[in-house]
N, C-alpha and C positions, 0 to 999 in steps of 0.2 A: 640401312633402308631407315626413312626420316618418318615421325609420325608428328601427327600435328595437335598442339595445345586447345581449346578451342574456349576461349570462357563467352560466357553470356549476362550481358549485361544490353535487356533489351527492354530499359520502361519498366514504370515501379511498377505492375501487373502482376513480373514474376519477380520482381525483387521487389517486394510488400519493407515497406522501413529503409532502405538504401539509404545515405545519404542522396541530396541533391547532387553535392558537388561529387560525385563518384565518375571516374575518367569515363564515358565510353568509347569501348575496347573490343573489339571479334579476331577471335584468333589472332591471338598476343603475340605467340612465338611458335618456331618450328624446333623439335628437340628430338634427340635421340631417346628411345625407351630405356628411362633409367634416370636422363639427366632432369635439371631443372630447370625450369621461366621462376619467370621474376613478374608477376603480377605486382603492379603500385595503382593506391586511389590515394584523395585527398578527402581530409573528413572534417569538420568544422567543429566534433567531442570525441570526446575520448569513449565511444560507445561500441560493445562488443559486437563483432560480426561472426556469424558461423559458412563455414568455405563448404559449400556442397556440391557435390558432382553427381550425375548420368550418366550410362551409357547412352542412351537413347533420346531423341525427344517428343518421337512418336507417341511413346508410351513410356512420358519419364518416370524416374524412379528414385528421387532425391534423398542421397544418402551421405552424413558430415564425410568430410574431408579431414576435415580439420579442428581443432577446437574452437573457441571464440578468442579471436585477436580485438586487440586493440589498437595498434601500429598502421603504421601504414603503408605496409608491406606485406605479403603473401608468398611462401616459396612452396613452388606446387612439385612434386614428382609426379613425372607421366611415366607408370607403372602400366598403363594399359596404351593397347593400339593406337586410340584415340578417346577419347572424355569431353564431357561438357560441362561447364564448372558455374558457380553461382553466389554470389554474399548478402549474406542475409543478416539483418539489422536481429538479435538474440532478444527475444520477447519472452519468451517464455516462462512460466513461474519457476520459482526458485528452486532446484534439482529436480527440475523438470524437462524432460526432451517432447519435442513435437513430433508423431508417427504419425504419417501423411495419410492422406486419404487414399482407396484405390483397392482395386480385384488383388486376389491370389490364390493357388490353390492351398487348398488346409490339408494336412492329413498327409500321408505315410509318400511323399512323394518319390517319384524315380529320382535313383541316382545310377550315375557313372560308375559302373567297374573298370577295372584293365584291359578289357577287349573293349570298352568304348559304347558296349549295348547297356539297355535301360533293366533295369530290374527293381524290385520292392525288396523292403526290408518283410524276409515273411512272420515275423514273429510278431513281427506289430497290426494289430490283425483287426483293431474296433476303428481305426482311423482313415477310412477309404478317402483318398484325394474328392475336394470338391472344391467346385469356385464358387468364394464369398468377397463380397465388400465389405468393407468399414470408412464409417467418415473417419476425419481426423477426431487426432486427440493429443492429450498430455500424458507420458507416464512419469512416472520417478525416476530416474536415474539407476536408484539403488533399492536394494530392499529395505523395508522398514527396519532402524535400526532399534537397539532399545531404549538407546537413549532418547530417538526420537517419541518411540512408542510411551515411553513413560510420561513425556513430558506433557504429550494431547490428555492419558490417561488420566492425570493427575487434574487437569482442565474440565476436563470429560465428569470426574467421580464428585468436581466442587460446582458442578452445574445439575447436577440430578440425574445422570448415566449409572447405569449398573451392568457389570461386568461377571461372567462365570468365572474368567480365570485374568491374573494379573500381567498374564506372560512371563516368562524370561530367560535369557542369553548367560553365554559364557561370557562376559564384559559388553560396556556399553556402547561403542561401534560395530561387536557383533551382531550378526540379525537377531529378531525379537524369535522369541517360539513359544512354542507350549501354548496358542492361542486359537480357540475357536471356531469358525465361519462367523457366529454371530456375534461373538466376542470382537470381529474385525468389524462386522457390518456396521456394528455400533460405534469404534471409533473410528470408521470413516466418516460418519456423519458429526460426531465431537471434531475433527480436527476441519471439518467445512465450516461451523459455527463458529470457531475457533478463527477459522480467516474470515471468515464474514463472506462464505459463499451459502448456499442456498443444499439443503440436504439431501442426498438421492433415494433416500433408503425412507419408507415406512410403512406402520402397521394394517392399512388400511388400501380397500383396493382406489381409494377414490385418492388418495395421495393429499387427505389432510391431515395425518397424526404420524409426526417425526421418530422413527422406532430410536428409541432411546435405552431399553433396558432386552439386554443379553439372553434372555430367556428361552429363546426357543418358538415364538411366535410367531404367526405368519409373518413375511419379511415383503413385499414389494416395491420392486424398482423403476422408478423413473431418467430414466437416459437425456431428456431434454435436460433437468437442473446443471447445474456449471461445478458441483459439488465432487469432493473424493468418492471415489468408491473403488471395487472390486474391479480387474478387466474380466469384460466375456472370452470367452473362449478363444473367440476368433481372435479377439485385441490381441489377443495374449501370445499365439502362436504367430500372426501377425509384427509384432514388437519384436518378441526373440529370432527372428528370421532375418534381422536387421536389412534387408532390402534382398537379401539375395533369394537363391530360388533352387531347391531341389538337394539341398543340403542334410545332413545329418543333426549338424548342430549348427551353433548360430554363425560361429565362421566358416565353417567346409563339411568333410564328412571322414576324418579322425578327431581321436581327443586324446591329450597329455594332462596329466596332474597340472604343467607350465598356465596351462589354460584357463583350468574350473575345480570348484572341489568336491572332487568325487572319489568312491572308494576304487582303484584300479584293480583289475583284474584282465591283464592284459592274456593271458591263456585260457580266456574263454570268450574273448569279441576279437577279431581279425581289427576292427576301428579303436580298441583299445591300446596306446602307444606304452600306456603306463607311465610311472611303476607301478608294483600294486600296495593296495593298503591304503590305509589311511592318507588325506593330502600331508604334507608337511608343513606344509602355513596353516591349514586347519588343526593341525596336533598340538600347537604352540601353544600351551597355557590346561592340556589335557584333551584326550580322543573321544570325551564324552562330555557336551556332543562335539566334534570336531567343525565344528563350524570356521571360516574365517570372515577379520572383518570384511564388511561391507566394502565392496570396490576394487579386495585385494589380484584381480586379474584385468587381462586389460579388455576393451568394450566390445561392444556388436557393432555392424556397421551405422545405427543408429545413437551410437554412443550408451546405449545401456548396461549393464555392468550383473554379470549374475544372474544372465538367463538357462544358464546353465549350473544345476550344483548346488550347494551351500546347504538354502534353504528351498521343501516345496514352496510352492506359492499360491494362497487361493483363489478364484474364480468363481464369479459370480452363477455359472452354469450348474447348472443340476448334472453328474454324470447319465449319458446314454446315448446311444446310436442309431442311428447316423446322427449326425451331427452339424453342426450347419444348420438349424433351426432355429425358430418357425421358419422364414426365408435369408435369401443369401445375403440380404441388402443389413448389414447387424444384425446378424443371428444371435440371439440371446440364449439357447438352449430350449430343451425341454420343460413343460408347465409344469411338473411336476417331477418327482424321483424321491430319491432314499439317502445319496451322497451327493456332495460338492464337487466340481472338478479340482483339480489338484495340477501341477504343472513345473515341468524346470528339476524336479528330481533332488538327492540332497548331500549331504556331507557321506551320509553312512550308505546311500543307494550307488552299486556300481553305471557305470558307461550307458548301459542300455536306457535309465529312465533320463540320463540327461537328453535323449531325443530331443529336436522341436514337437514330435510330431508323437514321442508317447504321451498317453495320458494315466493318470491313475485321479482315485478321487478316497472320499472321507465322512464320515457319518460330518455333518456339521455340529453337532454337540461332543464332537473329539475331538482330543488333543494331541500331538505329535510333538516331542526334544529334534524332529526334520519338518517343521512346516511352521513357516511365515506367512511373509506378506509385503507386497508391493499394491502404490493407487496407483488409480487412473484418474482425468478428467477430460470431459469434453473442452468443446475452444467456447 
């Protein structure tokens, strides 16, 4: 039985930034699943493009089908019964990818068991499913590495910023760790100013005094600014799921140490396929901390690395229930609290902590060898 590959090139509203010489082609090929079709277009320059795909046009959720390409042909493998494709000019900030706007079900999503019936993971009790919407935003492809942290840190301290912790790491390309939430907020502002962007964090409700001193003073967020910041909990989970729905992990319902850096305990969790113990990649150079170089495992559907394991990621939100507050559009969490949200799990945690819906927290003035940072930016 044959299936159809749909190539959508239906104008600049859908294909923002695509070269005007792009061939107007639809339904380019008929191919059995698993076979390949060749898409050919002409470009006037060697601009990067990204091939994206979605299963539906009525409620599209575009995800990356291939990395950026500069040649004038793309080979597409038809691994699904049908799919729609578009080609976009890659205009993302360096090292970041676009997370599309849209709604999704945040929380302990239903998963299909062997009998194809709906069940919840009963041990997750603080993440009841709720429908939320987020605006489009950019997210760092990788966790912030030690080298990246150090470069901004040096700039910041030269501009009058102060930090409680300098951060540490196993190696330069491993994720920075041992950084307070307050450190990360100040670092985001310094990264913004270094890049010529408007900072997002302030010390006053009027949003007039930029936060530069990581001493635990009040922090106010301006989401309208274009600078770097920590993701909200809702943004983090949408990004982690990579365009998929109803999975424990960014790629599906099972996990192995070839997919993420976590502590294997296969006998304890039916969805942990092991092997047991510290991840072999993370153990290179020492088992404490057993972090792995950023980007050591395959990315999710949005092109993001290490959204499960390696180090936890600080989020903006105070930890509390229910989440998705105060509204279901760009929720920013409770107004007050004692602990800030952590997401993603770490090298020292079991597979259960690496699930997309799993929530953890830490006092914003504390540090850990299992906690790091990843930034986002508004459009």
